[in-house]
N, C-alpha and C positions, 0 to 999 in steps of 0.2 A: 268526740262521738264514740259511743260504746261499741265494742267489738261485737260482731254477729255471732250468735250461738249456732253452731253447726251440728253439734251432737248433744242431745238431751237425754240423760239417763235418770229415770224416776222410780224410786222404791222397787228396785230390781231384786227379784228372788229367783233362785234356781235350786230345785231339789232333784236328786237322783235316788229314787226309792226312799230310803230313810235318811240319806245323807243330804244335809243342807249345804250347798257349795257357796252360795252368796245370799246375804241377808239384808235386804233393804238398801241396796247400793244406789246412791244418787250422786250425780255430778254433771257439770256442763263443760263442754269443750268449745273454745272460741276459734274463729277462723284465723288461720295463719300461725297457730301456736303448735308447739310440741308438748303434748300432755303425757305425763308419765304415771303409770299405775304400778306401784312398787310394793313388794312384800315378799315374804319367804315362799318357798315351794308349797303348794297346797292352800295358799291364802285365798284363791278365787280369781286370780288375774286372768288366766287363760279362759275360764268359763265366761267371764265378763266380756272379753274380747270376742269370743266365738258368738255370743249373742248379738253384739254390735255388728258382726260380720254376717249375720243371718244364718249361721251354721247350727245354732241351737235356738230353741224357742224358750222364752222365759216362763217360769211357773207363775209369776206374778210381776206386775209393773210394766213399764213401757220404755222403749228406746226410739228416739226420733233422730234420723240422720238427714240433714238438709231438707227437713220438712216431711220426710217419709217415715212411716212406721215400719220398723224392721220385721214385725210379725205379719202385718196386713199387706205390706207393699215390698216384699223382699227383692223382687226383680228390679224395681226402681233403685233400691239401695245398692244392689250389686253393680249397677252401671256407674256408680259414683266412687266405689271404694277399690282399694288394692289391699290384699291380705297376705301377710307372710307368717305362716305358722312356725313354731319353734322346730317342728320335726320335718319341715319341707325338704325335698330332695331334688336333685337334678338328674337328667338323663345322661348317665355316665358314658354311653357309647356315642353320644353326639358331641361335637365340639361346643365350646362356649358360645360361639356365634350361632351355631345351629339351634342350640337351646333357646337363645333369644328370638331367633327368627320364627321358630315353631310357635312360641307363645304370642308373638306379634301378629301372626296370621289369624289367631283366634279373635283378636280385637279389630283387625284392620278390614276395610272394605275391599281392598285389592292388593296386588303384589307390591306396587310402588309404595303404598302407605305402610304395608308391613315392613318393608325394607327401611323406611324412614324411622319407624318406631324402633326397630332392632338396632339401627345405627345410634340412636339416642341411648339405648340401653348399653351398647358397647362403650360409649363415652362415659356413662355413669359408672360402669364397673371399674374402669381404670386398669383393666387387665391387658390392654394393648395386644401385642402379638400372640400372647398366650391364648387368646380367644380362638385361634386356629387349631389348638390342641384339643384332644378329647377330654371331657370333663373328668374322666376317671384318673387322669394324671394330676388333677388339682389338689391342693391342700384343702383342709376344712375351711380355712379363712377365705381362700379364693372362691370356693363353692358358695360361701355365704354372701360374698360380694356379688357374685353372679345372680344369686337368688334375689338379693335386694334390688339390683338393677332391673331384673325381670319384673319385679313388683312395681317399681317407680317409673319405668320407661313409658307406660301408658298415661302418665300424669294424672293419677287418680286425685279427686278432690279431697279424699280422706284416705290416708295410708294407715293400716293397722299392722303393727309390727310386734310379734310375740317373741320376746327374748332375742332381739336381733344379733347379739354377740355371744349367745350361749355357747360355752365350750371352746371359745377362741382364745389363742394366746394374746398377749398384750399388743403385739404389733398388728395382728389381724383385727383386733377389736378397735384399735385406733383408726385403721383404714375404714372400717364400717361406720364408725361415728363421724368421720370426716365426710363420708358420702351422704349420710343423713343430713348433716348441717349444710352441706353444699346444696343439696336438693331443696331444702326448705327455704334457703336464701334466694334461690332462683325461680321459685314458683309461688303461687298464692295458695298452695295446698296446706292441709292440716295433717298432723301426725299424732296418733295415739300409740304409745309403746308400753310394753310391760317389761319389767326387769326385776331381778333380785339383787342386781349390782347397784347399790345405792350411789356410789361415787360416780358411776357412769351417768345415771339419771341426773345427778346434780350438775354435771357438765352439759348435758344435752337439753334438758327440759325447761320450759318457761314456768310451768306449774306441775305439781305432782300431788297424787293422792296416796296416802298410806293405807294399805288394805291388810287386815289381819283377821283370820278366822271368818272370812266372808263378809266382813264389815269395813266400811271406810271409817277410819279413826281420826284422820286429819287430812286437810287439803289446803294447799297454798303454794306460794313461790318457795323455792328451796331456801333462800335466805330467811324468809319469814318463819319457816318451820324450824330452822336451826335456832333462831332467836326464841321462838315460842316454847321449845322443848329443851333448851339449854344444851344444844349439841354443837360441837365444832364442825361437824359435817352431818350429812343426812343419815349415815349409819347410826351415829349416836342419837340423833333426834328421833329416829324410828324406834330404837330400843326404849328410849324414855317415854315416847308416846304410847307404846304397847304396855309398858309398866303402868302408866296412868289409866289406860283404858281397862286393864284387867284388875286393877285394885278396887 
């Protein structure tokens, strides 16, 4: 049986004054997969994710999330998604636990439900006893794990993660990737993530789209893209794909 399409992006364009950020972007995301949108800074990754997350309106084209149009039915889409922007921050004067509980109360119908959600977030974060400490004492990696747990603890049907390991050292990045893999294995959720770290995406993603200068230039499974463009890894495959697309 074919997998269910949960995100449909069709001929998506976004212009900011005279700057064209994305140009005719189209792809599908299937239920239960981790889909990667990868390319260099300024390629159009974040703009695409912000449109899917209902934060930007497209200039042209459409995005459908679980049957709902992001432009005409944004409130319905927002009930289904969790969004972690690259520049997200935590409340430094609150403890890690207080951060989780604060956001849990936004989603929960009562105190008991909020506590259950926050407990799940605490488990996801893997921060243990450090959750008692103020977030201002956390390393960047610990804050990112807290933010990711905050996004995933409400069990969104679609999690949208923009550069989830941006700026982290190798140890912190490994922990964040572990958290993402663990979450997807335990739920029937779907993840779209962006990254300029090709090797990270190769490890995490079921399928990836190469984006360059606002256009999708290739899409497929990591191994397929390596074979198609003659790369030993996605970094080499991406470079070769860009050369072909620009020639």
